C-alpha positions as semicolon CSV with decimal commas, in nm:
position;residue;x (nm);y (nm);z (nm)
1;M;4,162;-0,052;-14,749
2;S;3,937;-0,279;-14,579
3;G;3,998;-0,456;-14,231
4;K;3,878;-0,784;-14,369
5;A;4,120;-1,024;-14,530
6;A;4,088;-1,384;-14,659
7;G;4,049;-1,616;-14,360
8;G;4,008;-1,345;-14,094
9;S;3,822;-1,055;-14,001
10;G;4,110;-0,848;-13,891
11;S;3,947;-0,851;-13,543
12;E;4,132;-1,161;-13,414
13;A;4,427;-1,087;-13,164
14;G;4,692;-0,881;-13,310
15;G;4,458;-0,861;-13,647
16;G;4,497;-0,483;-13,725
17;T;4,393;-0,347;-14,060
18;Y;4,755;-0,371;-14,231
19;R;4,781;-0,641;-14,478
20;A;5,111;-0,763;-14,638
21;P;5,116;-0,657;-14,999
22;A;5,063;-0,884;-15,274
23;G;5,382;-1,030;-15,395
24;T;5,539;-1,067;-15,048
25;D;5,674;-1,395;-14,996
26;I;5,889;-1,628;-14,771
27;G;6,259;-1,548;-14,872
28;H;6,442;-1,803;-14,646
29;V;6,471;-2,020;-14,353
30;H;6,706;-2,064;-14,094
31;L;6,747;-2,409;-13,921
32;M;6,905;-2,489;-13,599
33;V;7,053;-2,824;-13,665
34;A;7,244;-3,089;-13,461
35;D;7,505;-3,187;-13,704
36;L;7,607;-2,960;-13,985
37;E;7,763;-3,218;-14,221
38;R;7,461;-3,429;-14,188
39;A;7,218;-3,142;-14,273
40;V;7,436;-3,037;-14,558
41;A;7,453;-3,371;-14,700
42;F;7,047;-3,385;-14,688
43;Y;6,979;-3,023;-14,826
44;H;7,279;-3,031;-15,067
45;G;7,291;-3,423;-15,155
46;V;6,937;-3,529;-15,141
47;L;6,736;-3,209;-15,236
48;G;6,997;-3,065;-15,454
49;F;7,057;-2,720;-15,320
50;D;7,373;-2,554;-15,397
51;I;7,615;-2,432;-15,119
52;T;7,660;-2,068;-15,140
53;T;7,881;-1,979;-14,809
54;R;7,996;-2,191;-14,517
55;Y;8,123;-2,067;-14,193
56;G;8,358;-2,345;-14,070
57;T;8,149;-2,600;-13,865
58;Q;7,895;-2,372;-13,737
59;A;7,681;-2,263;-14,037
60;A;7,610;-2,327;-14,410
61;F;7,377;-2,139;-14,661
62;L;7,238;-2,312;-14,959
63;S;7,022;-2,193;-15,237
64;S;6,880;-2,281;-15,586
65;G;6,935;-2,041;-15,897
66;G;7,211;-1,846;-15,756
67;Y;7,016;-1,673;-15,496
68;H;7,212;-1,594;-15,184
69;H;7,033;-1,856;-14,957
70;H;6,698;-2,028;-14,934
71;I;6,810;-2,238;-14,641
72;G;7,049;-2,148;-14,357
73;L;7,165;-2,421;-14,131
74;N;7,322;-2,329;-13,808
75;T;7,470;-2,534;-13,490
76;G;7,557;-2,225;-13,264
77;E;7,315;-2,341;-13,005
78;S;7,204;-2,670;-13,135
79;Q;7,534;-2,879;-13,178
80;G;7,450;-3,245;-13,066
81;G;7,073;-3,129;-12,984
82;T;6,781;-3,338;-13,014
83;P;6,442;-3,252;-13,198
84;P;6,165;-3,110;-12,968
85;P;5,941;-3,351;-12,858
86;P;5,582;-3,412;-12,988
87;G;5,326;-3,189;-12,823
88;H;5,578;-2,876;-12,813
89;T;5,554;-2,567;-13,014
90;G;5,793;-2,494;-13,298
91;L;5,844;-2,530;-13,683
92;Y;5,561;-2,755;-13,837
93;H;5,740;-2,775;-14,169
94;V;5,929;-2,580;-14,435
95;A;5,759;-2,579;-14,767
96;I;5,976;-2,607;-15,080
97;R;5,775;-2,502;-15,388
98;Y;5,860;-2,646;-15,749
99;Q;5,779;-2,458;-16,032
100;T;5,631;-2,740;-16,226
101;R;5,457;-3,084;-16,154
102;A;5,755;-3,248;-16,329
103;E;6,035;-3,089;-16,126
104;L;5,853;-3,203;-15,835
105;A;5,837;-3,550;-15,955
106;V;6,203;-3,557;-16,019
107;A;6,302;-3,399;-15,655
108;V;6,066;-3,678;-15,504
109;K;6,216;-3,950;-15,704
110;Q;6,565;-3,821;-15,572
111;V;6,431;-3,825;-15,201
112;I;6,306;-4,177;-15,241
113;A;6,636;-4,301;-15,422
114;A;6,826;-4,136;-15,128
115;G;6,627;-4,379;-14,895
116;T;6,462;-4,103;-14,703
117;P;6,098;-4,212;-14,596
118;L;5,795;-4,012;-14,692
119;H;5,550;-3,926;-14,453
120;G;5,259;-3,854;-14,678
121;A;5,128;-3,718;-15,002
122;S;4,832;-3,519;-15,054
123;D;4,639;-3,341;-15,317
124;H;4,517;-3,018;-15,186
125;G;4,320;-2,901;-15,476
126;V;4,555;-2,569;-15,501
127;S;4,853;-2,773;-15,490
128;E;5,033;-3,129;-15,456
129;A;5,245;-3,213;-15,168
130;I;5,496;-3,467;-15,045
131;Y;5,591;-3,464;-14,659
132;L;5,902;-3,585;-14,514
133;E;6,168;-3,486;-14,228
134;D;6,498;-3,378;-14,260
135;P;6,776;-3,552;-14,047
136;D;6,686;-3,328;-13,756
137;G;6,310;-3,417;-13,750
138;N;6,227;-3,085;-13,924
139;G;5,912;-3,135;-14,131
140;I;5,965;-3,064;-14,509
141;E;5,677;-3,033;-14,767
142;L;5,797;-3,048;-15,146
143;Y;5,512;-2,910;-15,348
144;W;5,402;-2,750;-15,658
145;D;5,107;-2,516;-15,692
146;R;4,827;-2,560;-15,971
147;P;4,748;-2,236;-16,171
148;R;4,546;-2,004;-16,000
149;E;4,271;-2,041;-16,233
150;Q;4,234;-2,425;-16,167
151;W;4,210;-2,369;-15,782
152;P;3,896;-2,508;-15,640
153;K;3,612;-2,247;-15,524
154;G;3,317;-2,300;-15,304
155;P;2,985;-2,169;-15,382
156;D;3,029;-1,820;-15,290
157;G;3,396;-1,807;-15,476
158;E;3,584;-1,858;-15,168
159;L;3,888;-2,099;-15,195
160;A;3,804;-2,445;-15,136
161;M;4,145;-2,633;-15,017
162;G;4,097;-3,007;-14,909
163;T;4,318;-3,286;-14,844
164;S;4,282;-3,591;-15,060
165;R;4,499;-3,915;-15,153
166;L;4,768;-3,812;-15,419
167;D;4,853;-4,070;-15,662
168;L;5,228;-4,080;-15,622
169;A;5,290;-4,343;-15,904
170;A;5,121;-4,092;-16,143
171;L;5,338;-3,811;-16,009
172;L;5,682;-4,007;-16,029
173;A;5,576;-4,127;-16,395
174;L;5,667;-3,758;-16,455
175;A;6,015;-3,791;-16,316
176;K;6,287;-3,821;-16,628
């Protein structure tokens, strides 16, 4: 196994030779929220995730497709709390991937219909992404990946991601 991986030589701080196996993914996220009912209303009512389990007023777990949970919401240490101020470390955003561009379009249409403001819409070459925030100020990215064979490549075959304007109207035209 090579000590070199995409985007790094393996010699950066903490960059040993181990590489996560292909197929490894991020299975779920747990978010500290200030108001459980408000968070459930957003993730269930706006984004459409199913509630799989609730623990009173302290936690809820939500998923799609019958999975045990993709999103955990917890008020254990954050009941009534505030988002971190700008300039502090923490979560930048949670990315929710849809299988098709049409599924993304339907989700974005739902978000807009619910009155949730969009903070951006970008075409990254490999994906199309919409950015917003949940009621606690956590960044949310809704996106779909283009098929890998369509990902842009540079002159040496390296991945050539970028950020350009996404035609939101064309995306929304796919929503049925």
